[in-house]
C-alpha positions as CSV (number, residue, x, y, z in Angstrom):
1,X,99.0,83.7,80.2
2,X,95.6,83.9,82.8
3,X,92.6,85.6,81.5
4,X,93.3,88.5,84.0
5,X,96.9,89.0,82.0
6,X,94.8,88.7,78.5
7,X,92.5,91.8,79.9
8,X,95.3,93.9,80.6
9,X,96.7,93.4,77.5
10,X,93.8,94.1,75.6
11,X,93.0,97.1,77.5
12,X,96.3,98.8,76.9
13,X,96.2,98.3,73.1
14,X,93.2,100.0,73.0
15,X,95.3,102.7,74.5
16,X,94.4,102.4,78.2
17,X,97.1,103.9,80.6
18,X,97.9,101.7,83.7
19,X,95.6,103.9,85.9
20,X,92.8,103.5,84.0
21,X,93.2,99.5,83.7
22,X,93.7,99.7,87.4
23,X,90.5,101.4,87.9
24,X,88.6,98.8,85.4
25,X,90.1,96.0,86.8
26,X,89.9,96.4,90.6
27,X,93.7,95.4,90.4
28,X,96.5,97.3,91.9
29,X,98.8,98.8,89.7
30,X,101.7,96.0,90.9
31,X,99.3,93.4,89.3
32,X,98.8,94.9,86.3
33,X,102.1,96.5,85.5
34,X,103.8,93.2,84.4
35,X,101.4,92.5,81.7
36,X,101.7,95.8,79.7
37,X,105.1,97.3,80.3
38,X,106.2,96.2,77.3
39,X,102.8,98.1,75.4
40,X,103.5,101.4,74.9
41,X,101.1,104.2,74.7
42,X,100.5,105.4,71.5
43,X,102.1,109.2,70.5
44,X,98.2,110.6,70.0
45,X,97.2,109.3,73.9
46,X,100.8,110.6,75.2
47,X,100.0,114.1,74.1
48,X,96.7,114.3,74.9
49,X,97.5,113.3,78.3
50,X,100.3,115.9,78.4
51,X,97.9,118.9,77.2
52,X,95.3,117.8,79.9
53,X,97.7,118.1,82.9
54,X,99.0,121.3,81.2
55,X,95.2,122.5,80.9
56,X,94.3,121.5,84.6
57,X,97.2,123.1,86.1
58,X,96.6,126.2,84.1
59,X,92.7,125.7,85.7
60,X,94.2,125.6,89.3
61,X,96.4,128.5,88.9
62,X,93.9,130.3,87.8
63,X,91.7,129.6,90.3
64,X,94.2,130.5,93.1
65,X,94.7,134.1,91.6
66,X,93.7,136.6,94.4
67,X,93.5,133.7,97.3
68,X,95.5,134.3,100.2
69,X,98.8,132.1,100.7
70,X,98.5,129.4,103.1
71,X,101.9,129.5,104.7
72,X,104.1,126.6,105.8
73,X,107.2,126.5,107.8
74,X,110.7,126.2,106.3
75,X,113.3,124.3,107.0
76,X,117.2,124.6,106.6
77,X,118.6,121.3,107.4
78,X,117.4,117.6,107.5
79,X,115.6,116.2,110.4
80,X,113.8,112.5,110.9
81,X,110.4,114.4,110.1
82,X,111.4,116.0,107.0
83,X,113.6,113.4,105.6
84,X,110.7,110.7,105.9
85,X,108.0,113.5,104.5
86,X,110.1,114.3,101.1
87,X,111.0,110.7,100.9
88,X,107.5,109.3,100.9
89,X,106.5,111.9,98.4
90,X,109.5,110.9,96.0
91,X,108.6,107.2,96.3
92,X,104.5,106.8,96.4
93,X,103.8,110.0,96.2
94,X,104.0,113.0,93.4
95,X,104.8,116.6,93.8
96,X,103.9,118.4,90.9
97,X,103.8,122.4,90.3
98,X,100.6,122.9,92.2
99,X,100.2,119.8,94.7
100,X,101.8,117.0,97.0
101,X,100.1,113.6,96.7
102,X,100.9,110.6,98.4
103,X,99.3,107.1,97.7
104,X,99.5,104.0,99.9
105,X,97.1,100.9,101.0
106,X,98.8,101.3,104.2
107,X,97.5,103.5,106.7
108,X,100.4,103.4,109.1
109,X,102.4,105.2,106.2
110,X,99.5,107.4,105.0
111,X,99.2,108.6,109.0
112,X,102.9,109.2,109.1
113,X,103.1,111.2,105.5
114,X,100.3,112.9,107.2
115,X,101.9,113.7,110.8
116,X,105.3,114.7,108.9
117,X,103.6,117.2,106.4
118,X,101.6,118.6,109.5
119,X,104.9,119.8,111.3
120,X,105.3,122.3,108.4
121,X,102.0,123.1,107.3
122,X,99.0,123.2,109.3
123,X,95.7,122.8,106.7
124,X,94.6,119.2,106.3
125,X,94.5,117.3,103.2
126,X,92.0,116.2,100.8
127,X,91.6,112.5,101.2
128,X,90.3,110.0,98.8
129,X,90.1,106.0,99.1
130,X,90.0,103.6,96.2
131,X,87.5,101.2,97.1
132,X,88.4,98.4,94.6
133,X,92.0,98.4,95.6
134,X,92.1,99.9,99.0
135,X,94.8,102.6,98.1
136,X,94.3,105.7,99.9
137,X,95.1,108.8,98.8
138,X,96.1,112.4,100.6
139,X,96.8,115.3,98.8
140,X,97.7,119.1,99.7
141,X,97.1,121.4,97.0
142,X,99.5,124.6,97.6
143,X,101.6,126.3,94.7
144,X,104.0,127.3,97.0
145,X,104.3,124.3,99.3
146,X,104.9,122.4,96.3
147,X,107.5,124.5,94.8
148,X,109.3,124.4,97.7
149,X,109.0,120.7,98.4
150,X,110.0,120.0,94.8
151,X,113.5,121.8,95.4
152,X,114.0,120.0,98.8
153,X,113.6,116.5,97.0
154,X,116.0,117.6,94.4
155,X,118.4,118.7,97.5
156,X,117.6,115.4,99.4
157,X,118.7,113.3,96.7
158,X,121.8,115.5,96.4
159,X,122.6,115.5,100.1
160,X,121.5,111.8,101.1
161,X,125.0,110.4,100.2
162,X,125.8,113.1,103.4
163,X,123.6,112.7,106.0
164,X,123.8,111.7,109.1
165,X,123.7,107.8,109.6
166,X,120.2,107.9,111.3
167,X,118.6,110.0,108.5
168,X,120.3,107.8,105.7
169,X,118.1,104.8,107.5
170,X,114.9,106.6,107.1
171,X,115.1,107.3,103.6
172,X,116.0,103.8,103.1
173,X,113.1,102.6,105.3
174,X,110.9,104.9,103.3
175,X,112.4,103.6,100.1
176,X,111.2,100.2,100.8
177,X,108.4,100.6,102.5
178,X,106.7,102.5,99.6
179,X,109.0,100.5,96.6
180,X,109.8,97.3,98.6
181,X,108.9,94.0,98.4
182,X,109.7,90.3,100.5
183,X,110.2,87.5,97.9
184,X,109.8,84.7,100.1
185,X,108.7,81.5,97.9
186,X,110.0,78.7,100.3
187,X,109.2,75.9,97.5
188,X,111.9,77.6,95.3
189,X,114.1,78.6,98.4
190,X,113.3,82.2,97.1
191,X,114.1,85.1,99.8
192,X,115.1,88.3,98.7
193,X,114.2,91.9,99.3
194,X,113.6,93.7,96.3
195,X,113.2,97.5,95.3
196,X,111.5,99.0,92.1
197,X,112.2,102.5,90.9
198,X,112.4,103.7,87.3
199,X,115.0,106.4,88.2
200,X,117.8,104.1,87.9
201,X,119.9,107.1,89.5
202,X,117.7,106.8,92.8
203,X,118.7,102.9,92.5
204,X,122.4,103.7,92.7
205,X,121.7,106.0,95.3
206,X,119.8,103.1,97.3
207,X,122.4,100.5,96.8
208,X,125.4,103.0,97.8
209,X,123.2,104.1,101.0
210,X,123.0,100.2,101.7
211,X,126.3,99.4,101.4
212,X,127.3,102.2,104.1
213,X,125.2,99.5,106.3
214,X,127.2,96.8,105.3
215,X,124.5,95.5,102.9
216,X,125.3,94.1,99.7
217,X,122.7,94.5,96.7
218,X,122.5,94.0,92.9
219,X,120.4,95.4,90.1
220,X,117.9,93.2,88.3
221,X,115.7,94.2,85.1
222,X,113.6,95.9,85.2
223,X,114.7,98.7,87.3
224,X,115.2,96.7,90.6
225,X,117.8,96.2,93.7
226,X,117.8,92.8,95.2
227,X,119.1,92.2,98.4
228,X,119.6,88.5,98.9
229,X,122.0,86.0,101.2
230,X,121.3,85.4,104.7
231,X,123.7,87.8,106.0
232,X,122.7,90.6,103.9
233,X,119.1,89.8,104.9
234,X,119.9,90.1,108.6
235,X,121.9,93.3,108.6
236,X,118.9,94.7,106.3
237,X,116.7,93.4,108.8
238,X,118.7,94.9,111.8
239,X,119.5,97.9,110.2
240,X,116.3,99.2,107.9
241,X,113.9,96.3,108.0
242,X,110.2,97.4,107.1
243,X,107.8,99.4,109.2
244,X,105.0,98.1,111.2
245,X,101.8,98.3,109.9
246,X,103.4,97.5,105.9
247,X,101.5,94.6,104.5
248,X,102.0,92.7,101.4
249,X,99.1,92.4,99.4
250,X,97.3,89.1,99.5
251,X,94.4,89.8,97.2
252,X,97.2,90.3,94.3
253,X,96.7,87.9,91.5
254,X,100.2,86.5,91.8
255,X,100.3,86.2,95.6
256,X,101.3,82.8,96.7
257,X,100.3,83.5,100.4
258,X,96.5,84.5,99.7
259,X,96.4,86.5,103.3
260,X,97.7,90.1,104.2
261,X,101.2,89.8,105.9
262,X,103.3,92.2,107.5
263,X,106.6,92.4,105.3
264,X,108.7,92.5,108.5
265,X,107.3,89.2,109.5
266,X,107.9,87.7,106.3
267,X,111.2,88.9,106.1
268,X,111.7,87.0,109.7
269,X,110.3,83.7,108.3
270,X,112.6,84.2,104.8
271,X,115.7,84.6,107.6
272,X,114.4,81.6,110.0
273,X,114.0,79.5,106.8
274,X,117.7,79.2,105.9
275,X,119.4,76.1,107.3
276,X,121.5,76.4,110.1
């Protein structure tokens, strides 16, 4: 194990959370997680985190009492913008009791979520960028909005199999933009699109929606859906693909490219590398 890995293990055994280790090391979540995934937090720390979050939410609720409600537009049916918005909040975001938060290194995806939210909510989000990791965060603090979108997120997961084809495509693109990576290693002939999600039911949904486009996928541990083979990668490129402006992180400790590359370009390289 390298020195960075040993540092991650040491910090985890000191009962630091994933986000705390990210802040201490200045590395991304995907670089830290493989080293600590099998080292659980102590029950004391889990309980303390739960109580702190609960207290924070109570403070937010108390601070909002007596303030006017910031209205938002409700929607009855699913469209492109609403599907994108709720999908991104599901995958690389968070919908809590009082807030809707989205985190990403891609400015293109941050702007997409900002614009999609702007279609139903006119108030600007709070913004923060971690200068060490380059990850940006936008957050909308509105109890009624968060509660509404939480219900809508549950509705989307139920209705996704029966959405129009174009909306299924937007759902899948949001998933792979947020949770996916292009695993292309020429030296070992590895050519795979991988998507991580801790909720196995969402992975099953993603796999089912991919099959609607004729794309075969399989599951690998821990909690990954994988697309491989030239035919499947070609179909993924044609039907779904990664969005422009979504890059792999060349600064990751385990990066083989050592530079930022668009995921869609790397997918194209992987497909071109197949022998005719």
